[in-house]
Steps between C-alpha positions, in 0.01 A plus 500: 500500500821700463357686202191591704715620788705719271184645349356575845827666602496722190133580553557601864796716399285678240234602751506866608658556840344728755701807586682543831385787717778709648410779739693819560455745787681765699638383831448850636256759369714789628600712198406209271338745257846572357538135393338395174320171449697228319454514122499204265799545272401577143651668198334823394525702178650206313444378148253213492385541141754267344443128553870453579523789744670406826201652680289212364752228585338243733825461692525876562136520602539200733805655662339838561184341636700349789644830629357787700659844525549708815577868442728710716305711756780746580725766352836419658857592411756341732878513513707253696783649704687457827522714807826647631525190720459274195147390577279440191208738456252628243464859383173633357621681190172686455554685827231760567346420160419146610125422507569258785577627848805352678267316739324330207831412334636342817173307548509332161871487405742283696873475433597143592783471754834469322579162657196354320598609147572219258804685364715753694473763223129460425268670751154355542188697578139398551172687456205380703178431309143427615421248220394152613395216266301197613352186347320195630653288222870413469654811338858626500569871459818629337609865520700611197650818351296675226707345222242562227501876558763755402578726795582866434736498799669158505574377852865480610441148625257212506177405669514218752247251373324240712265202479270354767160324536227755570248235607726414797708812555300819430711799601552865399745541213824697507680673215862398553784653298868412466706806411765381250615851406495667838641827362189552287162618640193282518214693337143373537204683351136464596303308238802328343502120468659377823476122504301204368309230684480156341275221629583130458199271515433127502478399221709773340248590227219604735398862459523742793208717604630783716240652736513742790470310826351577838731535801298261715572426868602144401751627246639760736539244778678255269732773368580607853606143580772510230582870526861587584602134525810596299611707802526187715606219264693445179362303207133582558406262215552226755192632680266440206386158622410633843329806352296282260382279787362805685354675198121546490345318206381823339680837515406666174179703518415739212481857618149617570404810305 
């Protein structure tokens, strides 16, 4: 009996698993044309001829298959400084040569209040994004720096990563940055690798199929119910149980062409 059970377990484990559908959409269509669609991370122009090439390594291929790349939509060059009164502020180093008007810069870029910095000498800024990811299956999203890419202008600090369940807590992403070397400028260039998205599935070896999703009334209503909750309470992860109990059974609808 035990032998048969072990055989059945191995047989079930060997069966192909269906992929998990993850949807992506823009929370707001305003100016969304400047934002590129997420790209599956893959090595290009690499040597695959040799059998021992790293480009043919199953572990490398499996790693890259789990990540998606978001490219920077802006050309921005910012310098951190302080006013005469000592208040922290940002200076657009491109000045009149900047492709972004001051109104656009102030709309997307937010310098976090100094009292909320993790370290007194490391300013934190955030850039608002329209990207939303959603799934009807249990999926965790992690936002990570583009560690597999070499940046021409290395950042003078680090990306704030994050991890949360997109099936329960779909929300627009932010690009958050902690300025370790505040005397050096932060230079971002349109088209450069900006951050990665990684999806954790159950079980962990299930493939992810990323599709563009429809912003349905049901999804919008559910997102509105959790929107800005961080303004009113701390530790929003404690709200997951309540949010899950009020979640419609199906939120992911493929975008109609």
